[in-house]
SEDRENGU-539730 format. One record per residue (C-alpha): residue in three letters; x, y, z. Coordinates in steps of 0.5 Angstrom, whole numbers, plus 500, padded with zeros to 3 digits. Layout:
<nodes>
<node resn="Ala" u="X" v="Y" w="Z"/>
...
</nodes>
This chain:
<nodes>
<node resn="Met" u="500" v="500" w="500"/>
<node resn="Arg" u="504" v="506" w="498"/>
<node resn="Pro" u="505" v="513" w="503"/>
<node resn="Pro" u="499" v="518" w="502"/>
<node resn="Val" u="500" v="525" w="499"/>
<node resn="Asp" u="500" v="529" w="502"/>
<node resn="Ile" u="496" v="535" w="502"/>
<node resn="Thr" u="498" v="542" w="499"/>
<node resn="Trp" u="498" v="549" w="497"/>
<node resn="Ala" u="497" v="546" w="490"/>
<node resn="His" u="491" v="542" w="493"/>
<node resn="Trp" u="488" v="547" w="495"/>
<node resn="Val" u="489" v="553" w="489"/>
<node resn="Gly" u="487" v="547" w="484"/>
<node resn="Phe" u="481" v="545" w="488"/>
<node resn="Ile" u="479" v="553" w="488"/>
<node resn="Ala" u="481" v="554" w="481"/>
<node resn="Cys" u="477" v="548" w="479"/>
<node resn="Val" u="470" v="550" w="483"/>
<node resn="Leu" u="471" v="557" w="481"/>
<node resn="Val" u="472" v="554" w="474"/>
<node resn="Phe" u="465" v="550" w="474"/>
<node resn="Leu" u="460" v="557" w="476"/>
<node resn="Ala" u="464" v="560" w="471"/>
<node resn="Leu" u="461" v="556" w="466"/>
<node resn="Asp" u="455" v="555" w="470"/>
<node resn="Leu" u="453" v="563" w="470"/>
<node resn="Gly" u="457" v="564" w="463"/>
<node resn="Leu" u="455" v="557" w="459"/>
<node resn="Phe" u="449" v="555" w="463"/>
<node resn="His" u="445" v="560" w="464"/>
<node resn="Arg" u="448" v="565" w="461"/>
<node resn="Arg" u="440" v="568" w="460"/>
<node resn="Ala" u="436" v="569" w="467"/>
<node resn="Lys" u="430" v="563" w="466"/>
<node resn="Val" u="426" v="558" w="469"/>
<node resn="Val" u="430" v="552" w="472"/>
<node resn="Thr" u="425" v="546" w="470"/>
<node resn="Leu" u="424" v="539" w="473"/>
<node resn="Ala" u="428" v="535" w="470"/>
<node resn="Glu" u="434" v="540" w="467"/>
<node resn="Ala" u="435" v="541" w="476"/>
<node resn="Leu" u="434" v="533" w="477"/>
<node resn="Val" u="441" v="532" w="471"/>
<node resn="Trp" u="445" v="538" w="475"/>
<node resn="Thr" u="444" v="535" w="482"/>
<node resn="Gly" u="446" v="527" w="479"/>
<node resn="Val" u="452" v="531" w="476"/>
<node resn="Trp" u="454" v="535" w="484"/>
<node resn="Ile" u="452" v="528" w="486"/>
<node resn="Cys" u="458" v="524" w="482"/>
<node resn="Phe" u="464" v="529" w="483"/>
<node resn="Ala" u="463" v="528" w="490"/>
<node resn="Leu" u="464" v="521" w="490"/>
<node resn="Ile" u="468" v="522" w="484"/>
<node resn="Phe" u="472" v="526" w="490"/>
<node resn="Thr" u="471" v="522" w="494"/>
<node resn="Met" u="475" v="517" w="490"/>
<node resn="Ala" u="481" v="521" w="490"/>
<node resn="Met" u="481" v="521" w="496"/>
<node resn="Lys" u="481" v="515" w="498"/>
<node resn="Asn" u="487" v="514" w="493"/>
<node resn="Trp" u="490" v="520" w="497"/>
<node resn="Arg" u="489" v="520" w="502"/>
<node resn="Gly" u="486" v="512" w="505"/>
<node resn="Pro" u="479" v="511" w="506"/>
<node resn="Lys" u="479" v="514" w="512"/>
<node resn="Glu" u="481" v="520" w="511"/>
<node resn="Ala" u="474" v="518" w="504"/>
<node resn="Leu" u="470" v="516" w="509"/>
<node resn="Gln" u="470" v="524" w="513"/>
<node resn="Phe" u="470" v="527" w="508"/>
<node resn="Leu" u="463" v="523" w="505"/>
<node resn="Thr" u="461" v="524" w="512"/>
<node resn="Gly" u="463" v="530" w="512"/>
<node resn="Tyr" u="458" v="531" w="505"/>
<node resn="Leu" u="453" v="528" w="508"/>
<node resn="Ile" u="452" v="532" w="514"/>
<node resn="Glu" u="453" v="538" w="510"/>
<node resn="Val" u="447" v="536" w="504"/>
<node resn="Ser" u="442" v="532" w="511"/>
<node resn="Leu" u="444" v="539" w="514"/>
<node resn="Ser" u="441" v="544" w="508"/>
<node resn="Leu" u="436" v="541" w="507"/>
<node resn="Asp" u="434" v="546" w="512"/>
<node resn="Asn" u="436" v="552" w="509"/>
<node resn="Leu" u="433" v="550" w="502"/>
<node resn="Phe" u="426" v="552" w="506"/>
<node resn="Val" u="430" v="559" w="509"/>
<node resn="Ile" u="431" v="560" w="501"/>
<node resn="Ala" u="425" v="559" w="499"/>
<node resn="Val" u="420" v="562" w="503"/>
<node resn="Val" u="424" v="568" w="503"/>
<node resn="Phe" u="424" v="568" w="495"/>
<node resn="Ser" u="416" v="567" w="497"/>
<node resn="Trp" u="416" v="573" w="501"/>
<node resn="Phe" u="420" v="578" w="496"/>
<node resn="Ser" u="417" v="575" w="490"/>
<node resn="Ile" u="422" v="573" w="486"/>
<node resn="Ala" u="419" v="571" w="479"/>
<node resn="Pro" u="423" v="564" w="478"/>
<node resn="Arg" u="427" v="565" w="473"/>
<node resn="Tyr" u="431" v="570" w="477"/>
<node resn="Gln" u="433" v="566" w="482"/>
<node resn="His" u="439" v="561" w="480"/>
<node resn="Arg" u="441" v="568" w="479"/>
<node resn="Val" u="440" v="569" w="486"/>
<node resn="Leu" u="443" v="563" w="488"/>
<node resn="Phe" u="448" v="563" w="484"/>
<node resn="Trp" u="451" v="570" w="488"/>
<node resn="Gly" u="450" v="566" w="494"/>
<node resn="Ile" u="454" v="561" w="492"/>
<node resn="Leu" u="461" v="565" w="492"/>
<node resn="Gly" u="459" v="570" w="499"/>
<node resn="Ala" u="458" v="563" w="502"/>
<node resn="Leu" u="465" v="560" w="499"/>
<node resn="Leu" u="469" v="566" w="501"/>
<node resn="Met" u="464" v="566" w="509"/>
<node resn="Arg" u="466" v="559" w="510"/>
<node resn="Gly" u="473" v="559" w="508"/>
<node resn="Leu" u="472" v="565" w="514"/>
<node resn="Leu" u="469" v="561" w="519"/>
<node resn="Ile" u="474" v="553" w="518"/>
<node resn="Gly" u="479" v="556" w="519"/>
<node resn="Ala" u="478" v="562" w="526"/>
<node resn="Gly" u="475" v="553" w="527"/>
<node resn="Val" u="481" v="550" w="524"/>
<node resn="Ala" u="487" v="555" w="528"/>
<node resn="Leu" u="482" v="554" w="534"/>
<node resn="Val" u="482" v="547" w="536"/>
<node resn="Ser" u="489" v="546" w="533"/>
<node resn="Arg" u="491" v="550" w="540"/>
<node resn="Leu" u="485" v="549" w="545"/>
<node resn="Asp" u="483" v="543" w="545"/>
<node resn="Trp" u="478" v="545" w="550"/>
<node resn="Val" u="474" v="549" w="544"/>
<node resn="Leu" u="471" v="542" w="541"/>
<node resn="Tyr" u="467" v="542" w="547"/>
<node resn="Leu" u="465" v="548" w="547"/>
<node resn="Leu" u="462" v="545" w="539"/>
<node resn="Gly" u="459" v="540" w="543"/>
<node resn="Leu" u="455" v="541" w="547"/>
<node resn="Leu" u="452" v="547" w="541"/>
<node resn="Leu" u="451" v="542" w="538"/>
<node resn="Leu" u="447" v="539" w="543"/>
<node resn="Phe" u="442" v="545" w="543"/>
<node resn="Ser" u="442" v="547" w="536"/>
<node resn="Gly" u="440" v="540" w="535"/>
<node resn="Ile" u="434" v="541" w="542"/>
<node resn="Arg" u="433" v="548" w="539"/>
<node resn="Ile" u="431" v="546" w="533"/>
<node resn="Leu" u="425" v="541" w="536"/>
<node resn="Phe" u="423" v="546" w="540"/>
<node resn="Val" u="423" v="552" w="537"/>
<node resn="Arg" u="419" v="554" w="530"/>
<node resn="Thr" u="425" v="557" w="525"/>
<node resn="Lys" u="421" v="565" w="524"/>
<node resn="Ile" u="423" v="568" w="517"/>
<node resn="Glu" u="423" v="576" w="518"/>
<node resn="Pro" u="427" v="580" w="514"/>
<node resn="Glu" u="424" v="586" w="515"/>
<node resn="Lys" u="426" v="585" w="522"/>
<node resn="Asn" u="433" v="582" w="520"/>
<node resn="Leu" u="438" v="586" w="522"/>
<node resn="Val" u="444" v="586" w="516"/>
<node resn="Ile" u="437" v="588" w="513"/>
<node resn="Arg" u="434" v="594" w="517"/>
<node resn="Leu" u="443" v="596" w="517"/>
<node resn="Val" u="442" v="596" w="510"/>
<node resn="Arg" u="438" v="600" w="509"/>
<node resn="Arg" u="439" v="606" w="513"/>
<node resn="Leu" u="446" v="605" w="510"/>
<node resn="Phe" u="444" v="605" w="503"/>
<node resn="Pro" u="438" v="607" w="498"/>
<node resn="Val" u="433" v="602" w="496"/>
<node resn="Ala" u="430" v="603" w="490"/>
<node resn="Pro" u="423" v="599" w="492"/>
<node resn="Gln" u="421" v="597" w="485"/>
<node resn="Met" u="425" v="589" w="481"/>
<node resn="Glu" u="429" v="592" w="476"/>
<node resn="Gly" u="429" v="584" w="473"/>
<node resn="Gln" u="436" v="581" w="475"/>
<node resn="Arg" u="439" v="587" w="477"/>
<node resn="Phe" u="442" v="589" w="484"/>
<node resn="Leu" u="445" v="596" w="483"/>
<node resn="Thr" u="440" v="601" w="480"/>
<node resn="Arg" u="439" v="609" w="478"/>
<node resn="Trp" u="434" v="611" w="483"/>
<node resn="Gln" u="432" v="618" w="485"/>
<node resn="Gly" u="439" v="620" w="480"/>
<node resn="Arg" u="443" v="617" w="485"/>
<node resn="Leu" u="446" v="610" w="485"/>
<node resn="Ala" u="441" v="605" w="489"/>
<node resn="Leu" u="440" v="596" w="491"/>
<node resn="Thr" u="434" v="593" w="488"/>
<node resn="Pro" u="429" v="589" w="491"/>
<node resn="Met" u="436" v="584" w="490"/>
<node resn="Ala" u="440" v="585" w="493"/>
<node resn="Leu" u="435" v="585" w="499"/>
<node resn="Val" u="433" v="578" w="498"/>
<node resn="Leu" u="441" v="575" w="496"/>
<node resn="Leu" u="443" v="578" w="504"/>
<node resn="Met" u="437" v="574" w="505"/>
<node resn="Val" u="442" v="569" w="503"/>
<node resn="Glu" u="449" v="570" w="505"/>
<node resn="Thr" u="445" v="572" w="513"/>
<node resn="Thr" u="441" v="564" w="513"/>
<node resn="Asp" u="447" v="560" w="509"/>
<node resn="Leu" u="452" v="563" w="515"/>
<node resn="Leu" u="447" v="561" w="521"/>
<node resn="Phe" u="446" v="555" w="517"/>
<node resn="Ala" u="453" v="554" w="517"/>
<node resn="Thr" u="455" v="556" w="526"/>
<node resn="Asp" u="452" v="550" w="525"/>
<node resn="Ser" u="454" v="544" w="520"/>
<node resn="Ile" u="460" v="547" w="521"/>
<node resn="Pro" u="462" v="544" w="527"/>
<node resn="Ala" u="458" v="538" w="527"/>
<node resn="Val" u="464" v="537" w="521"/>
<node resn="Phe" u="469" v="538" w="527"/>
<node resn="Ala" u="466" v="532" w="530"/>
<node resn="Val" u="468" v="528" w="525"/>
<node resn="Thr" u="475" v="532" w="523"/>
<node resn="Thr" u="479" v="537" w="524"/>
<node resn="Asp" u="483" v="536" w="518"/>
<node resn="Pro" u="482" v="544" w="514"/>
<node resn="Phe" u="481" v="540" w="507"/>
<node resn="Ile" u="476" v="535" w="508"/>
<node resn="Val" u="472" v="539" w="512"/>
<node resn="Phe" u="472" v="546" w="506"/>
<node resn="Thr" u="471" v="541" w="500"/>
<node resn="Ser" u="465" v="538" w="505"/>
<node resn="Asn" u="462" v="545" w="505"/>
<node resn="Ile" u="464" v="547" w="498"/>
<node resn="Phe" u="461" v="540" w="494"/>
<node resn="Ala" u="455" v="541" w="499"/>
<node resn="Ile" u="454" v="547" w="496"/>
<node resn="Leu" u="457" v="547" w="489"/>
<node resn="Gly" u="449" v="541" w="489"/>
<node resn="Leu" u="444" v="547" w="493"/>
<node resn="Arg" u="442" v="551" w="488"/>
<node resn="Ser" u="439" v="545" w="483"/>
<node resn="Leu" u="438" v="541" w="490"/>
<node resn="Tyr" u="432" v="547" w="491"/>
<node resn="Phe" u="428" v="546" w="485"/>
<node resn="Val" u="428" v="539" w="486"/>
<node resn="Leu" u="424" v="541" w="492"/>
<node resn="Ala" u="422" v="548" w="492"/>
<node resn="Gly" u="415" v="544" w="490"/>
<node resn="Ala" u="416" v="539" w="495"/>
<node resn="Ile" u="420" v="542" w="501"/>
<node resn="Arg" u="414" v="544" w="506"/>
<node resn="Ser" u="412" v="537" w="505"/>
<node resn="Phe" u="418" v="534" w="508"/>
<node resn="Arg" u="415" v="534" w="516"/>
<node resn="Tyr" u="420" v="530" w="518"/>
<node resn="Leu" u="426" v="532" w="518"/>
<node resn="Lys" u="428" v="538" w="522"/>
<node resn="Val" u="427" v="531" w="526"/>
<node resn="Gly" u="431" v="527" w="523"/>
<node resn="Leu" u="436" v="533" w="522"/>
<node resn="Ser" u="434" v="534" w="529"/>
<node resn="Ile" u="437" v="528" w="531"/>
<node resn="Val" u="444" v="529" w="527"/>
<node resn="Leu" u="446" v="535" w="531"/>
<node resn="Val" u="445" v="531" w="538"/>
<node resn="Phe" u="449" v="525" w="535"/>
<node resn="Phe" u="455" v="530" w="533"/>
<node resn="Gly" u="455" v="534" w="539"/>
<node resn="Val" u="454" v="527" w="544"/>
<node resn="Lys" u="461" v="524" w="539"/>
<node resn="Met" u="465" v="530" w="539"/>
<node resn="Leu" u="463" v="532" w="547"/>
<node resn="Leu" u="467" v="524" w="546"/>
<node resn="Asp" u="470" v="522" w="542"/>
<node resn="Pro" u="473" v="530" w="541"/>
<node resn="His" u="479" v="531" w="536"/>
<node resn="Gly" u="479" v="523" w="534"/>
<node resn="Arg" u="481" v="522" w="541"/>
<node resn="Pro" u="478" v="519" w="546"/>
<node resn="Ala" u="476" v="523" w="552"/>
<node resn="Arg" u="479" v="522" w="558"/>
<node resn="Trp" u="473" v="519" w="563"/>
<node resn="Phe" u="469" v="516" w="559"/>
<node resn="Gln" u="475" v="513" w="554"/>
<node resn="Val" u="470" v="512" w="548"/>
<node resn="Glu" u="469" v="512" w="541"/>
<node resn="Ile" u="464" v="511" w="535"/>
<node resn="Pro" u="468" v="510" w="528"/>
<node resn="Ile" u="468" v="514" w="522"/>
<node resn="Ser" u="463" v="508" w="518"/>
<node resn="Ile" u="458" v="508" w="524"/>
<node resn="Ser" u="457" v="515" w="522"/>
<node resn="Leu" u="456" v="516" w="516"/>
<node resn="Leu" u="451" v="509" w="518"/>
<node resn="Val" u="447" v="513" w="523"/>
<node resn="Val" u="447" v="520" w="518"/>
<node resn="Gly" u="444" v="516" w="511"/>
<node resn="Gly" u="440" v="512" w="516"/>
<node resn="Ile" u="436" v="518" w="521"/>
<node resn="Leu" u="436" v="522" w="514"/>
<node resn="Leu" u="433" v="516" w="510"/>
<node resn="Ile" u="427" v="515" w="516"/>
<node resn="Ser" u="425" v="523" w="517"/>
<node resn="Ile" u="425" v="523" w="508"/>
<node resn="Val" u="421" v="517" w="508"/>
<node resn="Leu" u="417" v="519" w="514"/>
<node resn="Ser" u="415" v="524" w="510"/>
<node resn="Leu" u="413" v="522" w="503"/>
<node resn="Ala" u="409" v="518" w="507"/>
<node resn="Ala" u="406" v="521" w="512"/>
<node resn="Pro" u="400" v="525" w="506"/>
<node resn="Lys" u="398" v="518" w="505"/>
<node resn="Arg" u="396" v="516" w="512"/>
<node resn="Asp" u="392" v="523" w="513"/>
<node resn="Glu" u="389" v="522" w="506"/>
<node resn="Gln" u="386" v="516" w="509"/>
<node resn="Ser" u="385" v="518" w="515"/>
<node resn="Gln" u="381" v="523" w="511"/>
<node resn="Ser" u="377" v="519" w="507"/>
<node resn="Ala" u="375" v="515" w="513"/>
<node resn="Glu" u="372" v="519" w="517"/>
<node resn="Pro" u="366" v="521" w="513"/>
<node resn="Ala" u="365" v="514" w="513"/>
<node resn="Leu" u="365" v="513" w="521"/>
<node resn="Lys" u="360" v="520" w="522"/>
<node resn="Lys" u="356" v="517" w="516"/>
<node resn="Glu" u="356" v="510" w="519"/>
<node resn="Ala" u="355" v="513" w="528"/>
<node resn="Arg" u="349" v="517" w="525"/>
<node resn="Arg" u="346" v="510" w="522"/>
<node resn="Asp" u="347" v="507" w="529"/>
<node resn="Gly" u="343" v="513" w="533"/>
</nodes>
């Protein structure tokens, strides 16, 4: 067995360069003009990004070995599963601002560029803290436990007019009252102004930042390798746009998704407390293998989706049976 390849700056530059090339092709070739993304097109692109992630998993196996390949795949699945709740928030934001379907892809495209920068900074700061202060991982574990419990009992409210970033931007910059197609800037009352589309982009960025405070610590429960944490995040974000157009119409039907995401966060919170930085905690000495973590995430996600899809059928059956029961009760009476 050949020794693992050390991750150097060339790997970082090569990966980021490939991502930028893909994004340039996306905007400059495939979506040069604003258009409605069809379900078939979204399904194809979702499959493409999943295939790219699997190819990268095999590349990681050849470079670094099966353990780090499993770490990447687990981190990728964590990011994808936690991003599903983000899709619901994005759908609410688009609906609140009445964004036409043909303009939604462009907002998500530029949102990805912002997410690349923000998540890169968050991951860099997190790795720097963890490398110097191991006890930070215990705090992140407690944060995941708190976030998982909060999801179950606190209902997420999307109120753009109360968003602190939006309120600050409105104070600092003029905002035009009407949309200007897919433009983020326009001329209004003789001066340069933001369009409502720019506010939507800011909302998408701030919501991604909020979700990143949960998803990135969850990946830290699997590994603290900055390259694996970053690449798993980016692959999940790249596939988020096409996945949104696949699930946008049905995202509200996933009623048990929040329960599944809550269990995922609690599981990795416990894992981080028992197995910080890949080393068992001194007082419990419990280590949860990466393969088990991968199976837990995949199983929870699959069960929550299956139960959500089956729930409407049970509701329809109960509703159709209710009139018959009432009729039978009147007959017996």
